[in-house]
N, CA and C atoms as an extended XYZ file, in Angstrom:
579
Properties=species:S:1:pos:R:3:atomname:S:1:resname:S:1:resid:I:1 pbc="F F F"
N        17.589        7.887       21.999 N   MET     1
C        16.347        7.587       21.300 CA  MET     1
C        16.265        8.389       20.011 C   MET     1
N        15.585        7.824       19.034 N   ASP     2
C        15.426        8.541       17.778 CA  ASP     2
C        14.167        9.412       17.824 C   ASP     2
N        14.021       10.235       16.815 N   PHE     3
C        12.884       11.151       16.738 CA  PHE     3
C        11.566       10.397       16.770 C   PHE     3
N        11.481        9.284       16.040 N   PHE     4
C        10.239        8.520       15.969 CA  PHE     4
C         9.824        8.056       17.360 C   PHE     4
N        10.753        7.526       18.141 N   SER     5
C        10.433        7.014       19.473 CA  SER     5
C         9.941        8.125       20.386 C   SER     5
N        10.514        9.305       20.272 N   LEU     6
C        10.135       10.409       21.147 CA  LEU     6
C         8.769       10.992       20.793 C   LEU     6
N         8.427       10.965       19.515 N   SER     7
C         7.216       11.652       19.096 CA  SER     7
C         5.998       10.744       19.007 C   SER     7
N         6.168        9.465       19.035 N   ARG     8
C         5.067        8.540       18.839 CA  ARG     8
C         4.248        8.371       20.117 C   ARG     8
N         2.911        8.366       20.005 N   PRO     9
C         2.088        8.063       21.172 CA  PRO     9
C         2.364        6.639       21.644 C   PRO     9
N         2.121        6.379       22.905 N   ILE    10
C         2.356        5.049       23.458 CA  ILE    10
C         1.164        4.163       23.147 C   ILE    10
N         1.430        3.010       22.561 N   ASN    11
C         0.410        2.029       22.204 CA  ASN    11
C         0.388        0.966       23.299 C   ASN    11
N        -0.679        0.898       24.078 N   LYS    12
C        -0.706        0.019       25.241 CA  LYS    12
C        -1.635       -1.168       25.083 C   LYS    12
N        -2.010       -1.538       23.873 N   LYS    13
C        -2.854       -2.705       23.666 CA  LYS    13
C        -2.120       -3.958       24.127 C   LYS    13
N        -2.867       -4.905       24.638 N   THR    14
C        -2.309       -6.164       25.099 CA  THR    14
C        -2.222       -7.142       23.937 C   THR    14
N        -1.126       -7.895       23.882 N   LEU    15
C        -0.975       -8.926       22.866 CA  LEU    15
C        -1.939      -10.074       23.151 C   LEU    15
N        -2.671      -10.491       22.115 N   ALA    16
C        -3.611      -11.607       22.248 CA  ALA    16
C        -3.981      -12.091       20.851 C   ALA    16
N        -4.426      -13.332       20.772 N   ALA    17
C        -4.918      -13.848       19.497 CA  ALA    17
C        -6.038      -12.940       19.007 C   ALA    17
N        -6.045      -12.674       17.719 N   GLY    18
C        -7.053      -11.814       17.129 CA  GLY    18
C        -6.624      -10.370       16.999 C   GLY    18
N        -5.449      -10.019       17.528 N   GLN    19
C        -4.940       -8.653       17.405 CA  GLN    19
C        -4.159       -8.520       16.099 C   GLN    19
N        -4.105       -7.292       15.595 N   LEU    20
C        -3.241       -6.984       14.467 CA  LEU    20
C        -1.939       -6.403       14.990 C   LEU    20
N        -0.842       -6.866       14.425 N   LEU    21
C         0.467       -6.280       14.679 CA  LEU    21
C         0.808       -5.456       13.445 C   LEU    21
N         1.066       -4.183       13.645 N   ILE    22
C         1.378       -3.278       12.544 CA  ILE    22
C         2.837       -2.869       12.694 C   ILE    22
N         3.627       -3.175       11.680 N   ALA    23
C         5.050       -2.831       11.740 CA  ALA    23
C         5.219       -1.323       11.833 C   ALA    23
N         6.108       -0.891       12.746 N   GLU    24
C         6.386        0.538       12.834 CA  GLU    24
C         6.974        0.981       11.487 C   GLU    24
N         6.793        2.248       11.126 N   PRO    25
C         7.110        2.687        9.770 CA  PRO    25
C         8.522        2.419        9.278 C   PRO    25
N         9.508        2.382       10.158 N   PHE    26
C        10.888        2.241        9.708 CA  PHE    26
C        11.506        0.891       10.066 C   PHE    26
N        10.677       -0.105       10.365 N   LEU    27
C        11.190       -1.432       10.682 CA  LEU    27
C        12.037       -1.925        9.515 C   LEU    27
N        13.293       -2.245        9.789 N   ALA    28
C        14.258       -2.546        8.723 CA  ALA    28
C        14.208       -3.991        8.237 C   ALA    28
N        13.676       -4.916        9.006 N   ASP    29
C        13.623       -6.329        8.623 CA  ASP    29
C        12.776       -6.476        7.358 C   ASP    29
N        13.389       -6.932        6.262 N   GLN    30
C        12.671       -7.010        4.989 CA  GLN    30
C        11.468       -7.944        5.029 C   GLN    30
N        11.461       -8.919        5.928 N   ASN    31
C        10.308       -9.805        6.056 CA  ASN    31
C         9.094       -9.081        6.626 C   ASN    31
N         9.339       -8.006        7.375 N   PHE    32
C         8.244       -7.369        8.097 CA  PHE    32
C         8.097       -5.868        7.843 C   PHE    32
N         8.857       -5.299        6.919 N   ALA    33
C         8.721       -3.874        6.617 CA  ALA    33
C         7.292       -3.588        6.155 C   ALA    33
N         6.639       -2.672        6.840 N   ARG    34
C         5.259       -2.269        6.559 CA  ARG    34
C         4.296       -3.472        6.557 C   ARG    34
N         4.591       -4.461        7.360 N   ALA    35
C         3.740       -5.647        7.449 CA  ALA    35
C         2.570       -5.409        8.392 C   ALA    35
N         1.482       -6.104        8.088 N   VAL    36
C         0.337       -6.203        8.985 CA  VAL    36
C         0.167       -7.696        9.253 C   VAL    36
N         0.220       -8.063       10.520 N   ILE    37
C         0.164       -9.472       10.898 CA  ILE    37
C        -1.059       -9.716       11.768 C   ILE    37
N        -1.808      -10.758       11.430 N   LEU    38
C        -2.891      -11.192       12.302 CA  LEU    38
C        -2.310      -12.216       13.259 C   LEU    38
N        -2.335      -11.890       14.530 N   LEU    39
C        -1.825      -12.782       15.570 CA  LEU    39
C        -2.887      -13.842       15.840 C   LEU    39
N        -2.551      -15.113       15.602 N   CYS    40
C        -3.513      -16.200       15.732 CA  CYS    40
C        -3.338      -17.001       17.010 C   CYS    40
N        -2.156      -16.959       17.571 N   GLU    41
C        -1.888      -17.684       18.807 CA  GLU    41
C        -0.859      -16.898       19.598 C   GLU    41
N        -1.129      -16.731       20.900 N   HIS    42
C        -0.172      -16.037       21.756 CA  HIS    42
C        -0.293      -16.638       23.151 C   HIS    42
N         0.810      -17.222       23.623 N   SER    43
C         0.810      -17.845       24.945 CA  SER    43
C         2.227      -17.814       25.507 C   SER    43
N         2.392      -18.419       26.659 N   ASP    44
C         3.716      -18.521       27.274 CA  ASP    44
C         4.668      -19.366       26.429 C   ASP    44
N         4.116      -20.133       25.493 N   GLU    45
C         4.943      -21.006       24.644 CA  GLU    45
C         5.393      -20.321       23.361 C   GLU    45
N         4.905      -19.120       23.106 N   GLY    46
C         5.293      -18.389       21.905 CA  GLY    46
C         4.086      -17.845       21.168 C   GLY    46
N         4.326      -17.350       19.964 N   SER    47
C         3.275      -16.687       19.194 CA  SER    47
C         3.350      -17.101       17.726 C   SER    47
N         2.178      -17.122       17.084 N   VAL    48
C         2.064      -17.459       15.670 CA  VAL    48
C         1.100      -16.469       15.026 C   VAL    48
N         1.461      -16.005       13.847 N   GLY    49
C         0.576      -15.121       13.103 CA  GLY    49
C         0.885      -15.199       11.620 C   GLY    49
N         0.116      -14.439       10.842 N   PHE    50
C         0.273      -14.435        9.389 CA  PHE    50
C         0.338      -13.000        8.882 C   PHE    50
N         1.347      -12.725        8.059 N   VAL    51
C         1.426      -11.435        7.379 CA  VAL    51
C         0.286      -11.425        6.376 C   VAL    51
N        -0.633      -10.499        6.518 N   ILE    52
C        -1.818      -10.522        5.655 CA  ILE    52
C        -1.694       -9.615        4.430 C   ILE    52
N        -0.596       -8.873        4.329 N   ASN    53
C        -0.458       -7.951        3.197 CA  ASN    53
C         0.755       -8.252        2.313 C   ASN    53
N         1.075       -9.542        2.138 N   ARG    54
C         2.167       -9.947        1.254 CA  ARG    54
C         1.673      -10.963        0.220 C   ARG    54
N         0.929      -10.508       -0.805 N   PRO    55
C         0.467      -11.457       -1.828 CA  PRO    55
C         1.648      -12.005       -2.616 C   PRO    55
N         1.474      -13.182       -3.150 N   THR    56
C         2.464      -13.774       -4.048 CA  THR    56
C         1.814      -13.918       -5.423 C   THR    56
N         2.545      -14.435       -6.365 N   GLN    57
C         1.989      -14.727       -7.689 CA  GLN    57
C         1.364      -16.117       -7.728 C   GLN    57
N         1.470      -16.846       -6.618 N   LEU    58
C         0.967      -18.217       -6.552 CA  LEU    58
C        -0.549      -18.270       -6.412 C   LEU    58
N        -1.114      -19.349       -6.955 N   THR    59
C        -2.517      -19.676       -6.683 CA  THR    59
C        -2.534      -21.043       -6.013 C   THR    59
N        -3.674      -21.411       -5.498 N   LEU    60
C        -3.807      -22.715       -4.858 CA  LEU    60
C        -3.411      -23.829       -5.824 C   LEU    60
N        -3.758      -23.691       -7.099 N   GLY    61
C        -3.418      -24.697       -8.098 CA  GLY    61
C        -1.922      -24.867       -8.310 C   GLY    61
N        -1.139      -23.822       -8.061 N   ASP    62
C         0.313      -23.935       -8.175 CA  ASP    62
C         0.875      -24.832       -7.080 C   ASP    62
N         0.241      -24.788       -5.911 N   LEU    63
C         0.720      -25.579       -4.776 CA  LEU    63
C         0.118      -26.974       -4.751 C   LEU    63
N        -1.142      -27.059       -5.117 N   LEU    64
C        -1.862      -28.338       -5.137 CA  LEU    64
C        -2.540      -28.463       -6.496 C   LEU    64
N        -1.832      -29.036       -7.496 N   PRO    65
C        -2.350      -29.062       -8.869 CA  PRO    65
C        -3.743      -29.671       -9.026 C   PRO    65
N        -4.125      -30.575       -8.129 N   ASP    66
C        -5.464      -31.160       -8.211 CA  ASP    66
C        -6.555      -30.156       -7.846 C   ASP    66
N        -6.157      -29.037       -7.245 N   LEU    67
C        -7.123      -28.030       -6.806 CA  LEU    67
C        -6.963      -26.745       -7.605 C   LEU    67
N        -6.900      -26.860       -8.917 N   TYR    68
C        -6.716      -25.672       -9.735 CA  TYR    68
C        -7.907      -24.738       -9.590 C   TYR    68
N        -7.612      -23.519       -9.251 N   THR    69
C        -8.584      -22.441       -9.292 CA  THR    69
C        -7.807      -21.130       -9.345 C   THR    69
N        -8.063      -20.315      -10.329 N   PRO    70
C        -7.351      -19.040      -10.413 CA  PRO    70
C        -7.875      -18.019       -9.396 C   PRO    70
N        -8.978      -18.342       -8.733 N   LEU    71
C        -9.618      -17.382       -7.839 CA  LEU    71
C        -8.986      -17.311       -6.457 C   LEU    71
N        -8.212      -18.322       -6.076 N   LEU    72
C        -7.641      -18.350       -4.735 CA  LEU    72
C        -6.144      -18.095       -4.780 C   LEU    72
N        -5.779      -16.852       -4.592 N   GLY    73
C        -4.378      -16.485       -4.509 CA  GLY    73
C        -3.804      -16.901       -3.167 C   GLY    73
N        -2.490      -16.897       -3.084 N   VAL    74
C        -1.790      -17.308       -1.871 CA  VAL    74
C        -0.855      -16.177       -1.455 C   VAL    74
N        -0.883      -15.843       -0.175 N   SER    75
C         0.005      -14.818        0.373 CA  SER    75
C         1.140      -15.484        1.130 C   SER    75
N         2.220      -14.741        1.341 N   GLN    76
C         3.301      -15.253        2.177 CA  GLN    76
C         3.013      -14.841        3.612 C   GLN    76
N         2.727      -15.833        4.442 N   GLY    77
C         2.347      -15.578        5.826 CA  GLY    77
C         3.508      -15.221        6.730 C   GLY    77
N         4.709      -15.476        6.263 N   GLY    78
C         5.897      -15.177        7.050 CA  GLY    78
C         7.050      -16.043        6.607 C   GLY    78
N         8.196      -15.884        7.248 N   PRO    79
C         9.406      -16.566        6.805 CA  PRO    79
C         9.596      -17.982        7.364 C   PRO    79
N         8.676      -18.455        8.193 N   VAL    80
C         8.842      -19.757        8.850 CA  VAL    80
C         8.076      -20.834        8.083 C   VAL    80
N         8.700      -21.965        7.869 N   GLN    81
C         8.114      -23.139        7.207 CA  GLN    81
C         7.338      -22.779        5.942 C   GLN    81
N         8.071      -22.338        4.953 N   LEU    82
C         7.456      -21.935        3.692 CA  LEU    82
C         6.894      -23.105        2.897 C   LEU    82
N         7.033      -24.309        3.414 N   ASP    83
C         6.462      -25.480        2.756 CA  ASP    83
C         5.121      -25.877        3.374 C   ASP    83
N         4.516      -24.982        4.155 N   THR    84
C         3.219      -25.267        4.776 CA  THR    84
C         2.162      -24.326        4.211 C   THR    84
N         0.935      -24.809        4.158 N   LEU    85
C        -0.196      -24.025        3.669 CA  LEU    85
C        -1.187      -23.842        4.816 C   LEU    85
N        -1.645      -22.610        5.006 N   HIS    86
C        -2.561      -22.280        6.098 CA  HIS    86
C        -3.738      -21.497        5.529 C   HIS    86
N        -4.874      -21.556        6.240 N   MET    87
C        -6.008      -20.762        5.790 CA  MET    87
C        -6.658      -20.011        6.945 C   MET    87
N        -7.085      -18.801        6.617 N   LEU    88
C        -7.930      -17.993        7.485 CA  LEU    88
C        -9.233      -17.807        6.717 C   LEU    88
N       -10.350      -17.911        7.420 N   HIS    89
C       -11.634      -17.827        6.723 CA  HIS    89
C       -12.730      -17.375        7.671 C   HIS    89
N       -13.895      -17.147        7.090 N   ARG    90
C       -15.058      -16.792        7.895 CA  ARG    90
C       -16.258      -17.678        7.569 C   ARG    90
N       -15.963      -18.931        7.205 N   THR    91
C       -17.020      -19.899        6.903 CA  THR    91
C       -16.765      -21.211        7.652 C   THR    91
N       -16.960      -21.229        8.962 N   PRO    92
C       -16.687      -22.445        9.733 CA  PRO    92
C       -17.609      -23.609        9.371 C   PRO    92
N       -18.801      -23.310        8.864 N   ASP    93
C       -19.700      -24.397        8.469 CA  ASP    93
C       -19.131      -25.180        7.293 C   ASP    93
N       -18.331      -24.517        6.485 N   THR    94
C       -17.714      -25.182        5.332 CA  THR    94
C       -16.371      -25.813        5.686 C   THR    94
N       -15.506      -25.057        6.379 N   PHE    95
C       -14.128      -25.504        6.577 CA  PHE    95
C       -13.784      -25.959        7.990 C   PHE    95
N       -14.571      -25.582        8.982 N   GLY    96
C       -14.200      -25.890       10.369 CA  GLY    96
C       -13.204      -24.855       10.859 C   GLY    96
N       -12.210      -25.290       11.609 N   GLY    97
C       -11.167      -24.389       12.089 CA  GLY    97
C       -11.408      -23.920       13.511 C   GLY    97
N       -10.454      -23.133       14.005 N   ASN    98
C       -10.513      -22.585       15.358 CA  ASN    98
C       -10.791      -21.093       15.278 C   ASN    98
N       -11.780      -20.636       16.026 N   GLU    99
C       -12.122      -19.217       16.024 CA  GLU    99
C       -11.062      -18.454       16.813 C   GLU    99
N       -10.416      -17.495       16.150 N   ILE   100
C        -9.377      -16.724       16.840 CA  ILE   100
C        -9.886      -15.366       17.297 C   ILE   100
N       -10.939      -14.905       16.689 N   THR   101
C       -11.642      -13.685       17.079 CA  THR   101
C       -13.035      -13.850       16.482 C   THR   101
N       -14.045      -13.203       17.026 N   PRO   102
C       -15.399      -13.434       16.511 CA  PRO   102
C       -15.499      -13.331       14.989 C   PRO   102
N       -15.923      -14.430       14.376 N   GLY   103
C       -16.137      -14.472       12.938 CA  GLY   103
C       -14.933      -14.789       12.079 C   GLY   103
N       -13.755      -14.984       12.682 N   VAL   104
C       -12.537      -15.291       11.913 CA  VAL   104
C       -11.949      -16.593       12.436 C   VAL   104
N       -11.701      -17.528       11.509 N   PHE   105
C       -11.251      -18.867       11.868 CA  PHE   105
C        -9.922      -19.182       11.210 C   PHE   105
N        -9.110      -19.938       11.917 N   TRP   106
C        -7.786      -20.350       11.446 CA  TRP   106
C        -7.800      -21.857       11.269 C   TRP   106
N        -7.332      -22.299       10.100 N   GLY   107
C        -7.230      -23.732        9.846 CA  GLY   107
C        -8.565      -24.314        9.431 C   GLY   107
N        -8.616      -25.614        9.515 N   GLY   108
C        -9.820      -26.321        9.107 CA  GLY   108
C        -9.445      -27.531        8.292 C   GLY   108
N       -10.419      -28.084        7.646 N   SER   109
C       -10.253      -29.320        6.897 CA  SER   109
C        -9.822      -29.046        5.460 C   SER   109
N        -8.679      -29.624        5.079 N   TYR   110
C        -8.255      -29.487        3.690 CA  TYR   110
C        -9.084      -30.369        2.770 C   TYR   110
N        -9.694      -31.424        3.306 N   ASP   111
C       -10.657      -32.197        2.512 CA  ASP   111
C       -11.857      -31.317        2.169 C   ASP   111
N       -12.301      -30.525        3.147 N   ALA   112
C       -13.414      -29.605        2.901 CA  ALA   112
C       -13.011      -28.537        1.888 C   ALA   112
N       -11.760      -28.068        1.959 N   LEU   113
C       -11.268      -27.105        0.977 CA  LEU   113
C       -11.293      -27.730       -0.411 C   LEU   113
N       -10.832      -28.954       -0.512 N   GLN   114
C       -10.830      -29.657       -1.800 CA  GLN   114
C       -12.253      -29.796       -2.327 C   GLN   114
N       -13.173      -30.228       -1.471 N   ASP   115
C       -14.570      -30.374       -1.900 CA  ASP   115
C       -15.152      -29.040       -2.353 C   ASP   115
N       -14.862      -27.976       -1.614 N   ALA   116
C       -15.394      -26.660       -1.966 CA  ALA   116
C       -14.865      -26.182       -3.311 C   ALA   116
N       -13.577      -26.427       -3.575 N   VAL   117
C       -12.989      -26.013       -4.850 CA  VAL   117
C       -13.554      -26.842       -5.996 C   VAL   117
N       -13.607      -28.160       -5.815 N   VAL   118
C       -14.092      -29.047       -6.876 CA  VAL   118
C       -15.548      -28.738       -7.232 C   VAL   118
N       -16.369      -28.452       -6.237 N   THR   119
C       -17.786      -28.181       -6.481 CA  THR   119
C       -18.079      -26.695       -6.679 C   THR   119
N       -17.021      -25.873       -6.611 N   ASN   120
C       -17.159      -24.419       -6.732 CA  ASN   120
C       -18.159      -23.875       -5.706 C   ASN   120
N       -18.064      -24.400       -4.500 N   HIS   121
C       -18.979      -24.027       -3.419 CA  HIS   121
C       -18.223      -23.235       -2.350 C   HIS   121
N       -17.711      -22.082       -2.731 N   TYR   122
C       -17.005      -21.200       -1.804 CA  TYR   122
C       -17.011      -19.795       -2.393 C   TYR   122
N       -16.755      -18.834       -1.550 N   HIS   123
C       -16.642      -17.441       -1.988 CA  HIS   123
C       -15.212      -17.001       -1.705 C   HIS   123
N       -14.439      -16.680       -2.735 N   PRO   124
C       -13.037      -16.281       -2.533 CA  PRO   124
C       -12.851      -15.155       -1.518 C   PRO   124
N       -13.825      -14.278       -1.388 N   ILE   125
C       -13.694      -13.158       -0.458 CA  ILE   125
C       -13.710      -13.620        1.008 C   ILE   125
N       -14.174      -14.840        1.256 N   ASP   126
C       -14.273      -15.366        2.627 CA  ASP   126
C       -13.083      -16.229        3.032 C   ASP   126
N       -12.085      -16.342        2.176 N   LEU   127
C       -10.992      -17.286        2.410 CA  LEU   127
C        -9.660      -16.672        2.021 C   LEU   127
N        -8.672      -16.768        2.917 N   ARG   128
C        -7.307      -16.326        2.644 CA  ARG   128
C        -6.367      -17.501        2.863 C   ARG   128
N        -5.452      -17.718        1.931 N   LEU   129
C        -4.471      -18.795        2.014 CA  LEU   129
C        -3.069      -18.217        2.163 C   LEU   129
N        -2.227      -18.927        2.929 N   PHE   130
C        -0.880      -18.450        3.213 CA  PHE   130
C         0.122      -19.590        3.142 C   PHE   130
N         1.296      -19.329        2.553 N   VAL   131
C         2.426      -20.241        2.673 CA  VAL   131
C         3.310      -19.678        3.779 C   VAL   131
N         3.714      -20.541        4.673 N   GLY   132
C         4.550      -20.119        5.778 CA  GLY   132
C         3.779      -19.328        6.813 C   GLY   132
N         4.481      -18.997        7.883 N   TYR   133
C         3.871      -18.212        8.957 CA  TYR   133
C         4.946      -17.398        9.656 C   TYR   133
N         4.507      -16.538       10.537 N   SER   134
C         5.407      -15.737       11.362 CA  SER   134
C         5.352      -16.309       12.773 C   SER   134
N         6.511      -16.547       13.354 N   GLY   135
C         6.534      -17.143       14.686 CA  GLY   135
C         7.537      -16.461       15.596 C   GLY   135
N         7.234      -16.473       16.882 N   TRP   136
C         8.086      -15.881       17.896 CA  TRP   136
C         8.246      -16.859       19.044 C   TRP   136
N         9.430      -16.949       19.591 N   SER   137
C         9.685      -17.797       20.754 CA  SER   137
C         9.091      -17.124       21.992 C   SER   137
N         9.003      -17.845       23.115 N   PRO   138
C         8.418      -17.258       24.324 CA  PRO   138
C         9.092      -15.931       24.695 C   PRO   138
N         8.280      -14.911       24.902 N   GLY   139
C         8.771      -13.603       25.323 CA  GLY   139
C         9.306      -12.720       24.210 C   GLY   139
N         9.590      -13.276       23.042 N   GLN   140
C        10.198      -12.507       21.951 CA  GLN   140
C         9.271      -11.406       21.435 C   GLN   140
N         8.009      -11.739       21.211 N   LEU   141
C         7.084      -10.745       20.678 CA  LEU   141
C         6.825       -9.635       21.692 C   LEU   141
N         6.714       -9.974       22.957 N   GLU   142
C         6.534       -8.949       23.990 CA  GLU   142
C         7.707       -7.971       23.984 C   GLU   142
N         8.911       -8.526       23.836 N   LYS   143
C        10.114       -7.684       23.808 CA  LYS   143
C        10.086       -6.754       22.594 C   LYS   143
N         9.741       -7.293       21.432 N   GLU   144
C         9.684       -6.480       20.216 CA  GLU   144
C         8.616       -5.391       20.331 C   GLU   144
N         7.477       -5.731       20.929 N   ALA   145
C         6.409       -4.734       21.095 CA  ALA   145
C         6.853       -3.640       22.062 C   ALA   145
N         7.522       -4.024       23.137 N   LYS   146
C         8.009       -3.050       24.118 CA  LYS   146
C         9.047       -2.114       23.502 C   LYS   146
N         9.863       -2.653       22.591 N   GLU   147
C        10.879       -1.852       21.899 CA  GLU   147
C        10.265       -0.937       20.838 C   GLU   147
N         8.990       -1.134       20.523 N   GLY   148
C         8.316       -0.270       19.546 CA  GLY   148
C         8.287       -0.792       18.126 C   GLY   148
N         8.672       -2.050       17.910 N   SER   149
C         8.651       -2.596       16.550 CA  SER   149
C         7.236       -2.793       16.029 C   SER   149
N         6.294       -3.035       16.944 N   TRP   150
C         4.918       -3.339       16.556 CA  TRP   150
C         3.934       -2.418       17.255 C   TRP   150
N         2.960       -1.961       16.507 N   LEU   151
C         1.802       -1.271       17.052 CA  LEU   151
C         0.681       -2.304       17.062 C   LEU   151
N        -0.149       -2.284       18.073 N   ILE   152
C        -1.131       -3.349       18.272 CA  ILE   152
C        -2.531       -2.751       18.274 C   ILE   152
N        -3.437       -3.388       17.535 N   THR   153
C        -4.829       -2.954       17.522 CA  THR   153
C        -5.736       -4.154       17.285 C   THR   153
N        -7.026       -3.928       17.435 N   ASP   154
C        -8.003       -4.987       17.204 CA  ASP   154
C        -8.195       -5.192       15.705 C   ASP   154
N        -8.479       -6.428       15.335 N   LEU   155
C        -8.744       -6.761       13.939 CA  LEU   155
C       -10.077       -6.185       13.504 C   LEU   155
N       -10.103       -5.674       12.301 N   SER   156
C       -11.341       -5.322       11.620 CA  SER   156
C       -11.445       -6.307       10.462 C   SER   156
N       -12.520       -7.097       10.439 N   GLU   157
C       -12.665       -8.146        9.420 CA  GLU   157
C       -12.495       -7.627        7.999 C   GLU   157
N       -12.938       -6.398        7.743 N   ASP   158
C       -12.832       -5.887        6.384 CA  ASP   158
C       -11.385       -5.741        5.936 C   ASP   158
N       -10.459       -5.497        6.872 N   ILE   159
C        -9.046       -5.426        6.489 CA  ILE   159
C        -8.575       -6.784        5.999 C   ILE   159
N        -8.913       -7.829        6.714 N   LEU   160
C        -8.452       -9.173        6.369 CA  LEU   160
C        -9.069       -9.681        5.071 C   LEU   160
N       -10.360       -9.473        4.885 N   PHE   161
C       -11.048      -10.104        3.764 CA  PHE   161
C       -11.399       -9.172        2.605 C   PHE   161
N       -11.466       -7.871        2.843 N   GLU   162
C       -12.000       -6.998        1.804 CA  GLU   162
C       -11.072       -5.860        1.377 C   GLU   162
N        -9.926       -5.724        2.010 N   THR   163
C        -9.004       -4.635        1.676 CA  THR   163
C        -7.882       -5.155        0.790 C   THR   163
N        -7.537       -4.391       -0.221 N   GLU   164
C        -6.421       -4.757       -1.086 CA  GLU   164
C        -5.129       -4.773       -0.264 C   GLU   164
N        -4.263       -5.777       -0.465 N   PRO   165
C        -3.022       -5.861        0.319 CA  PRO   165
C        -2.194       -4.578        0.314 C   PRO   165
N        -2.127       -3.876       -0.804 N   LYS   166
C        -1.323       -2.653       -0.889 CA  LYS   166
C        -1.866       -1.550        0.035 C   LYS   166
N        -3.134       -1.638        0.421 N   ASP   167
C        -3.759       -0.621        1.264 CA  ASP   167
C        -3.850       -1.024        2.736 C   ASP   167
N        -3.479       -2.257        3.068 N   MET   168
C        -3.710       -2.764        4.421 CA  MET   168
C        -2.915       -2.048        5.503 C   MET   168
N        -1.652       -1.717        5.234 N   TRP   169
C        -0.848       -1.092        6.281 CA  TRP   169
C        -1.440        0.258        6.669 C   TRP   169
N        -1.759        1.086        5.679 N   LYS   170
C        -2.347        2.400        5.974 CA  LYS   170
C        -3.721        2.254        6.619 C   LYS   170
N        -4.498        1.307        6.157 N   ARG   171
C        -5.838        1.081        6.741 CA  ARG   171
C        -5.704        0.633        8.198 C   ARG   171
N        -4.713       -0.213        8.487 N   ALA   172
C        -4.487       -0.660        9.862 CA  ALA   172
C        -4.037        0.511       10.742 C   ALA   172
N        -3.208        1.389       10.207 N   ILE   173
C        -2.799        2.593       10.941 CA  ILE   173
C        -4.038        3.404       11.319 C   ILE   173
N        -4.997        3.518       10.393 N   ASP   174
C        -6.235        4.249       10.678 CA  ASP   174
C        -6.962        3.686       11.900 C   ASP   174
N        -6.899        2.376       12.084 N   LEU   175
C        -7.573        1.749       13.233 CA  LEU   175
C        -6.980        2.172       14.570 C   LEU   175
N        -5.738        2.634       14.558 N   LEU   176
C        -5.076        3.029       15.798 CA  LEU   176
C        -5.641        4.324       16.374 C   LEU   176
N        -6.253        5.126       15.544 N   GLY   177
C        -6.821        6.384       16.013 CA  GLY   177
C        -6.108        7.587       15.443 C   GLY   177
N        -6.693        8.712       15.686 N   ARG   178
C        -6.246        9.975       15.114 CA  ARG   178
C        -4.801       10.333       15.469 C   ARG   178
N        -4.380       10.014       16.701 N   GLU   179
C        -3.026       10.394       17.119 CA  GLU   179
C        -1.928        9.646       16.360 C   GLU   179
N        -2.295        8.600       15.634 N   TYR   180
C        -1.325        7.843       14.842 CA  TYR   180
C        -1.410        8.152       13.351 C   TYR   180
N        -2.343        8.984       12.944 N   ALA   181
C        -2.610        9.223       11.523 CA  ALA   181
C        -1.369        9.661       10.750 C   ALA   181
N        -0.504       10.443       11.378 N   TYR   182
C         0.685       10.941       10.676 CA  TYR   182
C         1.605        9.807       10.221 C   TYR   182
N         1.555        8.657       10.888 N   LEU   183
C         2.437        7.539       10.535 CA  LEU   183
C         2.185        7.037        9.116 C   LEU   183
N         0.938        7.091        8.675 N   ALA   184
C         0.571        6.557        7.354 CA  ALA   184
C         1.262        7.285        6.215 C   ALA   184
N         1.724        8.506        6.467 N   ASN   185
C         2.354        9.294        5.408 CA  ASN   185
C         3.864        9.378        5.505 C   ASN   185
N         4.462        8.687        6.470 N   LEU   186
C         5.916        8.723        6.596 CA  LEU   186
C         6.552        7.934        5.462 C   LEU   186
N         7.687        8.386        4.940 N   PRO   187
C         8.362        7.651        3.859 CA  PRO   187
C         8.979        6.363        4.386 C   PRO   187
N         9.224        5.426        3.480 N   LEU   188
C         9.875        4.172        3.850 CA  LEU   188
C        11.259        4.429        4.441 C   LEU   188
N        11.977        5.345        3.840 N   ASN   189
C        13.316        5.674        4.304 CA  ASN   189
C        13.344        7.154        4.694 C   ASN   189
N        13.443        7.468        5.991 N   PRO   190
C        13.381        8.875        6.409 CA  PRO   190
C        14.543        9.717        5.880 C   PRO   190
N        15.688        9.115        5.504 N   GLN   191
C        16.806        9.858        4.961 CA  GLN   191
C        16.503       10.407        3.571 C   GLN   191
N        15.520        9.813        2.877 N   LEU   192
C        15.179       10.260        1.527 CA  LEU   192
C        14.137       11.364        1.535 C   LEU   192
N        13.660       11.721        2.708 N   ASN   193
C        12.609       12.729        2.800 CA  ASN   193
C        13.160       14.137        2.663 C   ASN   193
């Protein structure tokens, strides 16, 4: 075992929709290094979530030219199906969708999104858009969590909708509690320390 595994407190949160997956500090996979993922679906059939701290230079208008708006940026939700667009929001009366945790909804009507953009009847702070998603086959995420790749905690809405992406990983670490605080200051590469 490495030093990190021996010194880290045990995180015993259960995997479920609405949980945050926080990449352990030295996770080497470039798709998930220092990633914070909102888990939207977790069952015996597999898991789906979105990396919430990977903004792109894209806007909704870049993907759907009829819906030009510079106010709606798009994040990369993960490495799977990068030709798909997904939304997380907190306005079900406007967009619909499935509630994944109290007050946070996944998906909804793209016709409603179009209407909201055209009529300027939305608040950018209440809506997050993603290209692609993160997915795991049955049992894969449980195995990765058991191996220590992911720390698990409850979602705080302010992280998803009100925190700058560059600050999300450290803010998510804060949610884990005081015994995890030291993780927020570890370098990306421990050999360079």
